[in-house]
C-alpha positions in Angstrom: 0.0 0.0 0.0 1.1 3.6 -0.7 0.0 6.1 1.8 -0.4 9.8 1.0 -0.6 12.5 3.6 -0.4 16.3 3.7 1.4 18.0 6.7 2.6 21.3 7.8 6.1 22.1 9.0 5.6 20.3 12.3 3.9 17.3 10.6 0.5 18.6 11.7 -2.4 17.1 9.8 -5.6 18.4 11.4 -6.8 21.0 13.8 -10.0 20.6 15.8 -11.0 17.8 13.3 -10.6 20.1 10.3 -8.0 19.8 7.6 -5.4 22.6 7.8 -5.9 23.6 4.2 -6.7 22.1 0.8 -5.4 22.7 -2.6 -7.3 21.8 -5.7 -4.2 21.7 -7.9 -2.5 19.3 -5.5 -5.6 17.0 -5.5 -5.4 16.9 -9.3 -1.6 16.1 -9.1 -2.3 13.3 -6.7 -5.0 11.7 -9.0 -2.5 12.0 -11.9 0.3 10.5 -9.9 -1.9 7.5 -9.0 -2.4 6.8 -12.8 -4.3 3.6 -13.4 -3.9 2.4 -9.8 -6.7 2.7 -7.3 -6.9 5.6 -4.9 -8.7 4.9 -1.6 -10.2 7.6 0.6 -12.6 7.7 3.4 -15.7 9.9 3.7 -13.9 12.7 5.4 -11.9 13.3 2.2 -14.7 12.8 -0.2 -15.4 16.5 -0.9 -11.7 16.9 -2.0 -12.0 14.2 -4.6 -15.7 14.5 -5.5 -15.1 14.9 -9.3 -12.9 11.7 -9.4 -15.1 9.4 -7.2 -16.0 6.2 -9.1 -13.6 7.0 -11.9 -10.3 6.7 -10.1 -11.3 7.0 -6.5 -13.1 4.6 -4.1 -14.5 5.5 -0.7 -14.4 3.2 2.3 -14.1 3.8 6.0 -11.8 0.8 6.2 -9.7 1.6 3.1 -6.5 0.5 4.8 -8.0 -3.0 5.0 -9.2 -3.1 1.4 -6.1 -1.5 -0.1 -3.8 -3.9 -2.0 -0.1 -3.7 -2.5 0.0 -1.1 -5.3 -3.1 0.8 -4.2 -2.8 4.4 -2.9 -4.6 5.7 0.3 -5.1 9.4 0.9 -5.1 9.8 4.7 -6.2 12.8 6.6 -7.8 12.0 9.9 -7.0 8.3 10.4 -3.9 7.3 12.3 -1.3 5.5 10.1 0.3 3.7 13.0 -2.0 0.7 13.2 -1.3 -0.2 9.6 2.2 1.1 9.2 3.5 -2.5 8.5 1.2 -2.6 5.4 2.7 0.6 3.9 5.5 0.1 1.4 5.7 3.7 0.2 4.8 7.0 2.0 4.2 10.2 0.0 4.2 13.3 2.1 3.1 16.7 0.8 4.4 19.4 3.0 2.5 22.7 3.0 5.8 24.5 4.0 3.9 26.6 6.5 3.0 26.4 10.2 -0.7 25.9 11.0 -2.4 25.1 14.2 -2.6 21.3 14.7 -3.7 18.8 17.2 -3.3 15.6 15.0 0.1 14.8 13.7 1.8 12.3 11.4 2.7 9.5 13.9 5.1 7.5 11.7 8.8 7.8 12.7 10.7 8.4 9.5 13.9 6.8 10.8 12.4 3.5 9.5 12.2 5.0 6.0 14.5 6.4 3.5 13.9 9.4 1.2 13.7 8.2 -2.4 12.9 11.6 -4.0 12.0 15.2 -3.2 10.5 17.8 -5.5 8.5 21.0 -5.4 4.9 21.1 -6.6 3.1 24.4 -7.3 -0.4 24.4 -6.0 -3.4 26.7 -6.3 -3.3 28.1 -2.7 0.3 27.3 -2.0 3.1 28.5 -4.3 5.4 25.8 -3.0 4.4 22.3 -1.8 7.2 19.8 -1.2 6.6 16.3 -2.3 8.7 13.7 -0.4 8.5 10.0 -1.3 9.8 7.6 1.3 10.4 3.9 1.0 10.5 1.4 3.8 14.0 0.6 5.2 17.2 2.5 6.1 19.8 3.5 3.6 
């Protein structure tokens, strides 16, 4: 499984059960990155991907159970820790800003190695950093 998360500079994901921000260009980028693979989301994220649901995106509250090896999962308000062993690749989009947060990315990146890093230009964020991590130390 390939997990995708969006975080701020302190790895914050949510504040008061609300996403910190959203970016329509980044959502399109994610859908294009997934290509012909399946992208799983839960109901919380459905408004971000509404134009792609059924076409490339499936909704399930237990997406992490249904996801196969090469499936992607966009994660916003679910803890990754319980299914970290199932994740082979972790894609982190960093907003490059500090936002209030009370839910954070819980995965310790010392068990992962950075495969690639690049900048993505969004609609609401001029600079979003995409980091792709693979399991294991290098």
